[in-house]
N, C-alpha and C positions, 0 to 999 in steps of 0.2 A: 709563744707569741708569733714566731716566724711562720709556723704552720697555719695559724689562724689567719694571718695576713694573706697567705697564698690562697686559702679557700675563699676569702672575701673577694680577692681579685678575680678568681675564676667565676664567682657568682655574678659579679658586675659585668664581666665579659659576656657571660651567657645572656644576661638581660639585654645587653647592648646588641648582641647578634640577633636575638629573636624579635626585638621591638621594631626593627627596620624591615622585617620580612613582610611581603605583601600577603593580604588575605588569600587563602586558597580559592581558586576559581570554582564557581558552582558546577556541579556535574553536567556534562553535555548530554542532551537527550539522544539516546541511541535509536537509530532507525531499525525497523524489522525485528523488534523485540518480540519474542514468543516464549516468555517465561511460563512455566507450567501452570501458574495460578491465574493467567490472563486468558480472556476468550480467544485471542489470537493463538496462544500456545495450545489451547485445547483443540482448536480446529486443525492446526498444522499436524498435530500428533494423530488425529483421527484420519485426516486425508492421506497422510503418509503411512498410516497404520504402524507407527513406530515411535519410540521415545528417543532413539539414538539417531540423530541427524546433525548435519552441519549447516550453518547459515552463511550465506555469501551476500554482503551488502554491495549491490551494483552501483547505487548512487546514494550518497548521504543526502539528508533533506534539502540543504541549500543547493547542492549540485542538481538534484532532481528538479527543484523549482526553477532554477536558471535554465536547465535544458528544456523544460516544458514551455517556458515563456518564450525562449528563442524559437522553438518549433511553432508556437502559435503565431509569432510575428511572420515567420516564413510562409504560413498558409495564405498570406495576402499575395504571395507571388504566383503568377499564372503557371499552371502545370506542375505545381508542387506535389510531390508524391508523399504518401503517408510515411511517417518515421516514428518508430516505437522507442520509448525511453524506459529501460529496465530499472526496477527499483531493488528487488532482492529475490533470492532463490533459496530453497531449502532442499538439501539432497540427503538421501539415505546414506549412511556410512557403510563401508565394507564390513562383512561380506553380504549384507542384505541387498545392497544396491550397487549399480554401476554409475558412472558419471552422468548417464542420461536419465536416471530415475530422480526427477526433481519436481518440485512445486515452485513455480516462478510467477512473479507479478511484474507487469509493465503497464505503460500508459501511452496514449496518443490522443490526438484530437480528431473529431469528425464533424462534418457540417450538420447543423441543426435541421436544415431543410431535407437532407437525405442521409440520416444516420445509418451506419452499417452495423449489423449484428456480427455473429461469429462466421457467417457464410456457410454454415452446415445445414443439412436438411432439417426442416421444421419438425418432422416427426421424430427426430432423435433428441429433441430439446425440451426442457421445461422453461416456462416464461414467467417472469416475476415483475412485481412492482414493489420496491423496497423504499418506504418513506417517500414515495413520489418519483423514484428513479427507476427507469426501465432496466431490466436485466434478463440474461439468458444463461442457461447452464446445461451441460450434459455431465457425464462422469469425469471428463478430462479437461474441459475447456469452459470458461465462463467469462461473461462481459457485463459491465455495469456502466450505464450512461449517466453522467453527472453534470448538472448545470453549475458552473463555477464562475461567479461574477468577479472579475479582476478590476482593480482600480486603475486610474490614470489612462495612459495611452492604449493599454490593452483592453480597456473596457468594451469598446465596440466589437473587437475581434472575439472576445470571450462571450459576447451575446450572440454571435453568429455561429459559434462552435460548441460542441459538447466535449467534455473530458471523458475519455473511455478508459476504464480500468479493465485489465485482462488478467486472468489467472489460468495457467496451464499446469496440469498434473500428469506427467508422463510416468509416474510410479504406479498409477492405478492399473491393476491387473484383472479386475472383475470383468465378466462378460455379460451378466444380467443387468438390466436397467434397474438402478436403485435410486429411488426418489430422495432418500435421506442423504445420499452422497451429493446429489445436485443441490439440495438445500444447504448442506455444509459449505459447498464451494461458494455459493452466492453470499452466505453469511461472512465467510472468511474474506472474500473480496471486498465487501463493504467496509470491513474494519481496516484492511490495508489501504483502501482508497482514502479513508479518513485521514491517514497520515500524510498522504499526498496533498489533499485539499488544505490541510493545516499548514504544510510547508509552502504552498502556493499563496496562502493568504486570501482565499476566496472570501469576499466580503459578505456573501449570503450564508456562510457556514453551512453548506448543503448537507453534510453528513454528521452534524453535531449530535443528533439524537441517536439513541441505540437502534439498531436495525429491527424493523418489523417487516418480516418477509411474507408476501402474499403471492401465491401461485395462480397462474391462469392457463387456460387451454391453448390460447392463440397469442401471437405477439401483438395483434391489434388490441385485444382485450387488456393486455398488460400495459401497453403504451397509453391507453386512454384512462386507465384506472386512477383514482385519486387516493392520496394517502389516508 
């Protein structure tokens, strides 16, 4: 009888302890996810030419959005210089790579009246229109211009500026021009930029659709193309 009473008391205590515990929080969405089964993961592995790499999250989604919004506000200041906000980077693990062998993604704003490309010679680049968004890419650097309509006080400023996504791949060691590498770069950049526009809360959901990449011979043709 005494043993039964002890077990009964322990059972009641266990019920009492667990009933007051809060429900577990839902999993937090992780930025810069490149799982093997995802398109992002496929492109990272192709661009790095490796399965073994490490991911560095430079800015979590909320921090990325806050930083970009503050930078957009600052663009109203006269003489404001361009400031890039890093999102994440992917680096080859030793012994394949050194600390400089990375695929990185960052963001900044540029004026819609005079948007800037990569600044590299036009004959070294491929030019794209991806679902209505202008892009450029060579084997190591790509940019994508995105119209992001923000709500509230930032609405006017977001209409005057474009969000620019940039990807840099310093791990590329090829010397020949490879169109498929350029195409992968712009595909990858679109998918990573989608994470940024979702974090920002762009009301027009500019990158909601899956990327349809169309290449053009000149930047003028790519800029004027319709999706």
